[in-house]
Structure formats: C-alpha cells, structure tokens
C-alpha positions, 0 to 999 in steps of 0.5 A: 413139340407140335405132335404133342400139342395135337395129341393134347388137343385130342385128349382135351376134346375127349375130356370135354365130352366126358366133362359133365360125367366127371363133374357129377362124379366129383360133386356127388362124393364131396361134402355139401358146399354152399355156393352151388346150392344157393337157390339163386343158382338153380335158375341158371342150372335150369337154363343150362339144361335147356342148352344144346349139348355143344353149348354145355360142353363149351361152358364146362370146358371154359368155366370163366373168361380167364380160361377161354384162350389157350395160354400157348396159342400165340407162341404156337402160331408164331412157330407154325407160320411159314412151315408148310409141312405143318400147315394142317396142324396149325389150322387145327390149333387155330380152330381150337382157339376160335372155338375157345374164344366164342365160349362165354362164360356181449359183454356182461351187464351189471344188474341195476336196481329196478326203477321204482313205480312211477318212473320210467326205466332209463337204463341204457342197453346196447345201441343195437338193443333199443326198444322196438318202435311201435310200428313193429308192435302193429306189424301186419300179417297176410296169411296163416302159416301154411306148408309149401309144396316141397320138391323131392330128390333128383328122381322128381319124387314129390311125395316125401314131404306132403304139404299145402299152400293156398296158391302153390307155385310150380316147383320144377324138379331136377331131371333124371339126367341132371348132375349130381350137383343139382341132386345135392342142392335138391336135398338141401333146400331152401328153394327159389319158391321159398322166397318172396319180394316183400313188396309183393306181400299184401298189407295186414295186421300181425296183431289182429285185435285191439287192446280193450279197456281192461287190457294191459298196454305196457311193455318191458324190454330185457336188453341182452345183446346180440350174442357177441360172445358167440354162445352157440350149440346145437342143443335144446334142454327143453325139448331134448334134455341131456342130449348133445346135438339134440336139435341138429341145428345151431342155436344162438343164445343170449341171456344165461351164459351156461345154457346147453343140452344139460342145463337144469333149473339149478345150473341156470340159477347159478349161471351168469347173464348178458342181460341187464337187471340180472335177468338170467333167463335163457333165450335162444333161436336157430341161427340164420346163415349166408348160403353163398358161403362155403363155411361149415360145408362138412356139416352132417345135418346140411346146415351149410353157410356162414352164420349171420349174427343179428344186428339187433335183438329186441326181447319185449314182454307185452300185455294182454288185450283184455286183461291184466297180466300175472307173474310168470312162475320162475323156471317156466319153459316155453317154445314157439313155432314148430321146428318140423312144421314142413312135415308136421303141418302148419298147426303150430307154425308161428313164423313171421318174416318181414323187412325193415321199413315194411313192417306192415307186410308180413309173410308166414311161409316165405323168406322175404327178399328186401330192397337194398338198404332194408334188413330182414326181420324175424318176429317170434311171438310166444304163447301167453295164457298159462294154466296157472299150475305147471312150468312145463308139459309133455309136449311143452305146449299145453301148459301155456297156449296162445290167446284166442282171436280177440286176444283174450285167454281161454277160460281156466288160463291166466294172461302172463307177459307175452314175449316177442323176439324181434331179430334184424339181419343184414343178409346177402342180396337175393335168395341166398340165406336160410334158417338152420333146420333139421335135415328133412325140413329142407330149411323151409321158412315155416320151421322158424321157432324159438325157446325161452326159460324164465330165470328172472328173480321174483323181484324182477318179474314183479317189476315187469308185471308192474310196468305192463299193467300200468301202461309203462314202457320199461 
C-alpha cells in the first residue's frame, strides 16, 4: 500500500509537469466554451503567464480549494507513524501535503381601431413596452462610430482586421507560448478593450439638432412585446432572401409571426403579429448573450452563451427636424448599422450604447459597463429620408438615407417617420456580454444593427403620420 502511494506521488509529479500541455491539447480540440472566453478572465490569464513555472504548475495541480489536500493524507500519517522502516516515505508524503496546502487557488394583441384625431391613444401595451421617456429622445453622443484596433490570433497577428480608433488602447495579444485556451478566446472575441465604464464616457447629444418651426414633433409607439414567444432564427430575408442561416447569427423578432429567410410581401401580409393595432411589420435585431454561460457552446459561428431577452423594447416612430413626414410605402425595407463594420470600416456603423440613468452618455464603439442597478441600453436609429419611389435598393441603403447634420433631408428625398428601437437588458456584471455577429467580426460592438419591413395597413400608417405631424404622442 505504501509503495503504491509513493508511486502515485511520482506519477502525480510528472502529471503536474505535463499539465499545461494536456490542458491545452484538450481545449484545442473541444467546442468553443463561454466561461473561459469571458473577456473578464483574460486579465487573470495574463497574470498567470507572468508567474513562475512552479506557481503555474501548482495552480494547474490544485484548481480549487476543495482539491488542495490529498484525501488520504490524514490516514496515511496515522498508518506511517511509529514505523521507522517507512519514515522516509512518510516524510515524502507529508512534503507533498505541505506543497498542496500552500497552493491557492408575447401574446397576440387585438387590433383596436386607431384613435380619432384630437384624442391621445390610450391603448395599454405591456408594462415592459411603455413609451420611452423624453430623456431617451435627447440621449447624448460623444463620438462617431469608429473601428477598434483588433487583436489577431494566437500568433500575435494584428493585420487581419485593420481598424482605426481616435485613441486606441493597447491590445495585448496571446503569446506564442500561450495555451490553446487563450488562442480560442482570441478567435472569438469580444476583448477587454471593447468595454468602457459608462461613467467614463463624456456627455453629449445623440440628436445633434433641434426641431424647427416647420418640423414634426409627435411620436408613435408600436407596442409589440419583447419576443416572449422566442421567435428566433439566423436568417435575414432583406439582405439574404431565400437562405437559411444567411445572417450567421441569431435574431430576435417581434411583430410579424412568420418572419424568416423565405418571407415575402405576400407571406408577411398573411401572417399574425405581436403588435397592437394589427401592425404586421417585421422588427428584428441580433440577440445579446451572457458570455459567462456555456449555452450554445457547439455553435459553428462562435455565437456562444445564453441569449438575454430584452427587459423592455420600445419601437418609436419620430418626426423630422425641419419638415412634416410623409407616409412610408407598404413593404418598405430598411436596415441600420453594418453587421460587418469591424472589417468594412465605420461608414455605415450606427451603434449607440448607454445605461439606464446615463442616457446623456452614449458610446458608439464600446459596450457599456453599467453600475449596479443600471441596465444596458441599445439605441438603433433607422434612416428616414426616402427617395419617393423604391421600397428597396441593391445595397438596401440608397432608397432611404439618413438626414443631414441639421436633421434635414437632402433635396430629392422625403422625410418619413423615423424608427428608433430602444432595447434594455439586465446583463451579468463586468465585461461578460456580447452581441451576436458574423464569426470574423469577433463580436465587436460597432457591428450592432437592426432590420425593419413596413407591413402596416395604409390606414394605420396614416394614423402614425397624423400623430407625428400634429405633435401628438400616440
């Protein structure tokens, strides 16, 4: 028995020396797992790299406090005491124990008749879908969307995704001798530099213009729920029609119940809806995930973690700063943001992130870290200057563009109701959440985007326009 224990101790020592190589090999062949790719863990991994080899071996040998002491240590001491012929073996066993002790380780809604002119709509949406307060309408922006300097793979190659930033922060890359775990995390993203404490973001205006005399001040909110029916798929019938998994990331859908990669004007018209007033429009955006969770760990596109459903979804149609709005044509299709902004550049990036209670601080290129009690907010503004003819275009952008700096539409375009999606989430504390993305975009926050297809009836759209142009809040 004593010889077998001494032999086991020798084998254990050899296993410690090879532990790092074994761990790297096992992780290298497994699926992407979220908890060890949590950006918050990268700082701990870098600290471990700076430790001596002895310290690293000890941490690998005793991963948690429960495993620090050999289970049979006390029995072994009792058996070996008083037996002089085995005194040397006893000392070796006690030495191992001392070393180990030193180690640390939504339901469908009916379609009521739109309220007549002069009366404010009193239809009661879900409690979670109340109209966004005015503070959100005047939320602030501090910088234009810019790309971040991206980290490459485990070989410290920073040239794969060339990016720009006004004040780039150092991006430590995994060393060439790093473990497979670090290389896997580097492949997935996001990274610690993709996050910022919202209290460190400067104040400024999201809407950098004021509504003029001829402008339209009213709003209309389409209450469609928060996707409680779990309508999700990785399709996009606007950008990739007729394709399954055309987006390579999961979308949340509210509104039309039939939306998928094969949707057509006809199928959307025949579909049901989660929205009030019978609004059959399709509203969708990439999901946000808790990256501390191992859910979806085998996803081929690297979208790992538990889906976080928005606590509140506000779909608000707004006016124009200098003009009255005209009706959207039925089946108008719109996109906002750029799902590939991390590699395409920031020209079409429109991400806006903030926290509840801090809506006067907006970050365009980082995820916000919110204080306790504050929730993460995504603000997704759509273009609103229509060419007056087309319901779509080849790049899905030129038929409807954004207003100019003063909020006015360019000559030859007409102001239509501007859709603003405001999504509010409870997320895990720390840099431990990310938006779904194409694999090569590495979950960069600048890739946030959303899609909309107008399937309102002509009567409902006329009601929306009337609310906005008359300065009402419906």
